[in-house]
MARGUGU-161234 format. One record per residue (C-alpha): x, y, z. Coordinates in nm, 3 decimals. Layout:
REM MARGUGU-161234
px:py:pz
X:Y:Z
...
***
This chain:
REM MARGUGU-161234
px:py:pz
-4.194:7.981:8.123
-3.968:7.678:8.158
-3.669:7.696:8.393
-3.462:7.381:8.397
-3.278:7.251:8.702
-2.898:7.239:8.693
-2.759:6.906:8.573
-2.620:6.827:8.919
-2.970:6.860:9.066
-3.104:6.614:8.810
-2.847:6.360:8.926
-2.985:6.359:9.280
-3.189:6.051:9.372
-3.527:6.106:9.539
-3.484:6.200:9.905
-3.662:5.903:10.055
-3.705:6.059:10.399
-3.906:6.346:10.251
-4.123:6.098:10.062
-4.191:5.898:10.378
-4.281:6.214:10.568
-4.517:6.317:10.287
-4.698:5.982:10.275
-4.718:5.961:10.655
-4.860:6.314:10.672
-5.121:6.237:10.407
-5.236:5.926:10.594
-5.262:6.120:10.919
-5.480:6.380:10.744
-5.713:6.095:10.652
-5.742:6.007:11.020
-5.517:5.701:10.999
-5.309:5.638:11.311
-4.947:5.606:11.200
-4.675:5.505:11.444
-4.363:5.662:11.297
-4.046:5.465:11.364
-3.876:5.611:11.060
-3.725:5.955:11.117
-3.445:6.013:11.369
-3.600:6.311:11.546
-3.589:6.260:11.925
-3.926:6.268:12.100
-3.757:6.340:12.433
-3.741:6.709:12.531
-3.422:6.907:12.576
-3.290:6.906:12.934
-3.410:7.182:13.165
-3.071:7.351:13.148
-3.128:7.403:12.775
-3.489:7.521:12.808
-3.406:7.766:13.085
-3.100:7.895:12.903
-3.298:7.955:12.583
-3.549:8.165:12.776
-3.272:8.370:12.932
-3.042:8.413:12.634
-3.316:8.478:12.378
-3.447:8.754:12.605
-3.114:8.933:12.597
-3.135:9.197:12.323
-2.760:9.185:12.272
-2.780:8.825:12.153
-2.960:8.899:11.827
-2.684:9.042:11.608
-2.492:8.854:11.342
-2.250:8.595:11.473
-1.909:8.498:11.336
-1.912:8.237:11.059
-1.664:8.020:11.247
-1.854:8.062:11.574
-1.818:8.293:11.870
-1.494:8.259:12.073
-1.684:8.154:12.388
-1.854:7.870:12.199
-1.531:7.739:12.051
-1.370:7.752:12.394
-1.664:7.554:12.537
-1.621:7.290:12.265
-1.248:7.269:12.330
-1.313:7.222:12.703
-1.578:6.956:12.633
-1.344:6.762:12.407
-1.077:6.768:12.677
-1.318:6.634:12.938
-1.501:6.384:12.717
-1.220:6.247:12.498
-0.898:6.370:12.661
-0.799:6.551:12.342
-0.641:6.896:12.330
-0.777:7.148:12.080
-0.702:7.513:12.024
-0.994:7.736:11.926
-0.873:7.747:11.563
-0.923:7.370:11.558
-1.295:7.421:11.629
-1.569:7.566:11.409
-1.936:7.621:11.489
-2.196:7.473:11.254
-2.566:7.519:11.186
-2.605:7.149:11.261
-2.349:6.887:11.155
-2.535:6.831:10.827
-2.438:7.180:10.711
-2.074:7.112:10.793
-2.070:6.782:10.607
-2.206:6.957:10.299
-1.972:7.254:10.312
-1.649:7.064:10.382
-1.699:6.887:10.051
-1.773:7.214:9.873
-1.442:7.345:10.004
-1.226:7.061:9.871
-1.399:6.848:9.606
-1.334:6.941:9.244
-1.525:6.811:8.944
-1.419:6.452:8.880
-1.264:6.396:9.224
-1.347:6.059:9.377
-1.541:6.069:9.703
-1.541:5.754:9.917
-1.890:5.712:10.059
-2.010:5.438:10.296
-2.302:5.231:10.172
-2.551:5.211:10.339
-2.518:5.560:10.484
-2.675:5.894:10.561
-2.762:6.018:10.208
-2.594:6.358:10.259
-2.247:6.205:10.209
-2.331:6.087:9.858
-2.580:6.352:9.750
-2.416:6.667:9.885
-2.060:6.543:9.928
-2.020:6.395:9.582
-2.308:6.465:9.342
-2.364:6.834:9.415
-1.989:6.896:9.374
-1.967:6.702:9.048
-1.754:6.445:9.225
-1.749:6.073:9.154
-1.909:5.874:9.432
-1.724:5.552:9.518
-1.913:5.322:9.757
-1.755:5.171:10.067
-1.968:4.858:10.119
-2.072:4.813:10.481
-2.171:4.447:10.499
-2.326:4.248:10.781
-2.064:3.976:10.752
-1.802:4.240:10.829
-2.003:4.391:11.117
-2.084:4.687:10.890
-1.723:4.807:10.904
-1.521:4.922:10.600
-1.296:4.661:10.441
-1.001:4.890:10.371
-0.803:4.619:10.192
-1.070:4.603:9.920
-1.102:4.980:9.889
-0.934:5.148:9.593
-0.788:5.480:9.714
-0.671:5.593:9.369
-0.745:5.963:9.313
-0.975:5.975:9.616
-1.002:6.323:9.768
-1.237:6.272:10.063
-1.366:5.976:10.265
-1.679:5.997:10.477
-1.725:5.761:10.771
-1.974:5.756:11.058
-1.958:5.560:11.386
-2.169:5.496:11.586
-2.332:5.432:11.252
-2.652:5.553:11.097
-2.837:5.345:10.979
-2.675:5.018:11.094
-2.594:5.118:11.458
-2.253:4.955:11.416
-1.974:5.067:11.649
-1.595:5.080:11.629
-1.306:5.051:11.869
-0.976:5.236:11.861
-0.801:4.951:11.679
-1.031:4.999:11.381
-0.995:5.377:11.404
-0.615:5.335:11.393
-0.648:5.141:11.067
-0.878:5.406:10.920
-0.643:5.691:11.009
-0.342:5.504:10.867
-0.533:5.441:10.543
-0.622:5.809:10.507
-0.269:5.925:10.580
-0.102:5.673:10.347
-0.329:5.778:10.061
-0.347:6.153:10.130
-0.725:6.144:10.179
-0.929:6.395:10.377
-1.117:6.200:10.644
-1.459:6.338:10.737
-1.570:6.152:11.048
-1.933:6.201:11.148
-1.963:6.141:11.522
-2.316:6.275:11.571
-2.423:5.975:11.784
-2.119:5.963:12.013
-2.330:6.028:12.324
-2.615:5.784:12.255
-2.456:5.467:12.393
-2.569:5.163:12.593
-2.439:4.864:12.787
-2.122:5.035:12.913
-2.006:5.122:12.560
-1.873:5.476:12.512
-1.799:5.592:12.161
-1.448:5.729:12.105
-1.339:6.028:11.902
-1.119:5.945:11.606
-0.902:6.237:11.716
-0.793:6.022:12.011
-0.577:5.836:11.758
-0.221:5.971:11.722
-0.178:6.153:11.393
-0.549:6.168:11.315
-0.550:6.546:11.325
-0.322:6.552:11.019
-0.605:6.438:10.791
-0.929:6.452:10.988
-1.228:6.672:11.055
-1.474:6.524:11.304
-1.836:6.642:11.313
-2.058:6.664:11.621
-2.417:6.770:11.673
-2.617:6.904:11.965
-2.929:6.758:11.801
-2.903:6.407:11.944
-2.706:6.473:12.263
-2.927:6.756:12.389
-3.242:6.689:12.180
-3.198:7.022:12.002
-3.273:6.911:11.645
-3.472:7.225:11.564
-3.216:7.464:11.710
-2.959:7.381:11.442
-2.624:7.387:11.609
-2.323:7.159:11.596
-1.948:7.183:11.551
-1.649:7.041:11.368
-1.306:6.979:11.518
-0.969:6.873:11.385
-0.722:6.983:11.120
-0.703:7.364:11.121
-0.625:7.389:10.747
-0.932:7.184:10.659
-1.145:7.388:10.899
-1.013:7.707:10.740
-1.145:7.586:10.405
-1.479:7.505:10.564
-1.487:7.854:10.719
-1.424:8.013:10.378
-1.733:7.842:10.238
-1.941:7.929:10.542
-1.844:8.295:10.519
-2.009:8.303:10.176
-2.330:8.116:10.256
-2.426:8.173:10.621
-2.367:8.394:10.920
-2.349:8.120:11.181
-2.609:8.007:11.434
-2.771:8.279:11.649
-2.553:8.403:11.932
-2.814:8.301:12.189
-2.820:7.943:12.060
-2.441:7.930:12.078
-2.461:8.047:12.439
-2.721:7.781:12.518
-2.512:7.508:12.353
-2.202:7.622:12.541
-2.391:7.598:12.871
-2.517:7.252:12.774
-2.163:7.133:12.695
-2.048:7.265:13.031
-2.289:7.021:13.199
-2.015:6.761:13.145
-1.790:6.769:13.449
-1.565:6.484:13.331
-1.580:6.200:13.077
-1.900:6.065:13.233
-2.237:6.146:13.076
-2.438:6.404:13.274
-2.744:6.276:13.460
-3.004:6.389:13.207
-2.819:6.204:12.931
-2.787:5.888:13.143
-3.165:5.900:13.193
-3.231:5.954:12.822
-3.002:5.668:12.724
-3.175:5.445:12.978
-3.508:5.527:12.811
-3.370:5.448:12.464
-3.212:5.130:12.599
-3.544:5.005:12.739
-3.723:5.089:12.413
-3.449:4.904:12.224
-3.496:4.596:12.442
-3.872:4.597:12.382
-3.839:4.640:12.006
-3.561:4.387:11.955
-3.725:4.127:12.180
-4.058:4.171:12.000
-3.905:4.150:11.652
-3.721:3.832:11.748
-4.037:3.679:11.891
-4.218:3.756:11.563
-3.955:3.553:11.377
-3.693:3.803:11.268
-3.327:3.786:11.370
-3.218:4.106:11.535
-2.935:4.204:11.771
-2.937:4.477:12.031
-2.734:4.778:11.915
-2.489:4.936:12.158
-2.533:5.289:12.026
-2.761:5.531:11.834
-3.139:5.519:11.863
-3.183:5.295:11.559
-3.239:4.925:11.506
-3.124:4.785:11.169
-3.329:4.481:11.070
-3.258:4.232:10.794
-3.610:4.187:10.659
-3.481:3.937:10.398
-3.691:4.088:10.120
-3.736:4.401:9.911
-3.709:4.683:10.162
-3.953:4.917:9.986
-4.221:4.647:9.966
-4.165:4.554:10.329
-4.186:4.916:10.444
-4.495:4.974:10.229
-4.666:4.673:10.384
-4.592:4.801:10.733
-4.714:5.148:10.640
-5.046:5.006:10.526
-5.070:4.854:10.874
-4.997:5.189:11.038
-4.623:5.155:11.108
-4.368:5.375:10.929
-4.008:5.250:10.898
-3.730:5.352:10.661
-3.647:5.112:10.376
-3.277:5.036:10.360
-3.250:5.105:9.988
-3.286:5.473:10.076
-2.940:5.453:10.234
-2.774:5.295:9.930
-2.743:4.977:9.725
-2.611:4.772:10.016
-2.901:4.877:10.234
-3.141:4.665:10.031
-3.317:4.386:10.225
-3.290:4.591:10.544
-3.513:4.845:10.717
-3.432:5.097:10.988
-3.645:5.140:11.300
-3.612:5.452:11.513
-3.652:5.439:11.891
-3.807:5.786:11.906
-4.152:5.676:12.026
-4.277:5.598:12.379
-4.272:5.237:12.497
-4.646:5.184:12.452
-4.634:5.304:12.093
-4.342:5.073:12.020
-4.533:4.782:12.172
-4.839:4.871:11.963
-4.622:4.894:11.651
-4.488:4.546:11.723
-4.842:4.415:11.768
-4.931:4.555:11.426
-4.620:4.400:11.271
-4.711:4.067:11.433
-5.059:4.090:11.282
-4.921:4.173:10.938
-4.674:3.885:10.961
-4.958:3.642:11.024
-5.165:3.762:10.729
-5.149:3.543:10.419
***
């Protein structure tokens, strides 16, 4: 028997993260010690409030029925309250939708609005889901938004052709570059989307992982943004709940209604007990300040960042300290796959920039999701490899 994949599947590039995980796993099976600084899966545990709530809510037999595709009312109310405290933005519950992780929402918003042949503006380098699921799997035409170091990895809107563009994806604090934006830049982005009638999908998954007194804004803080914008958030990074699969989208109610129509056909929402846990976690915010557990987590990431950046600079690379995310984006000044392969042979896994797009070449991404001693050991190995002929 021979069953052929759909043409749109054949257009997908290899998912580099899966390949890295596969190679790393194989080496570990051979007894090789691999320090993985590649995948963005937090090593820090969820806060106690999450652990205790999971125990309680999962034990309640009434929490195991189907949930609503758009999310339970109590969860959407908790999100609305969180947004008011954190960003000073007012949202009604029909301007909130629950997601099985923000990745699911990013995929399904495109399914709701992208027709075959529509142009999809995709940052490059970027999280591959924007290009692969947002454009390719909807038979859309992917149009890169170059994020260049000389422009601080921000979009140059003046050089961007908006003709026939349906959707634009953007993500700040940025994965993989760790670049950040201020409200002046967000104002320009919103104006561009409104002037060109473009749906703006703003991925704000790393809004709570910030350092050095920087606090990431919501694009919905910009006047008029709600006319064209859906903003995506995740509990994965904020509360270290990557495996629990819950997030949310906020913004334009018409766009969210389209997203809900897709979701009603393909999923039944996250479990009720996980929504209750996430709601309790969001309620740990009493104002716009980060709760104590998050301050402690960010302090840990910040110290790891300082160790990694300082070590890379001492080895001979040029690297700046990021103000957000738990990634460090390094210009390795050579083929990123070859560089990453060399490090992997020395027992250090990083992500080659080419996996994030054409403009990610000559860069690699380090993740800060390892303890300090492992990061120091990884740097020692990189130092050794750098000194080898």
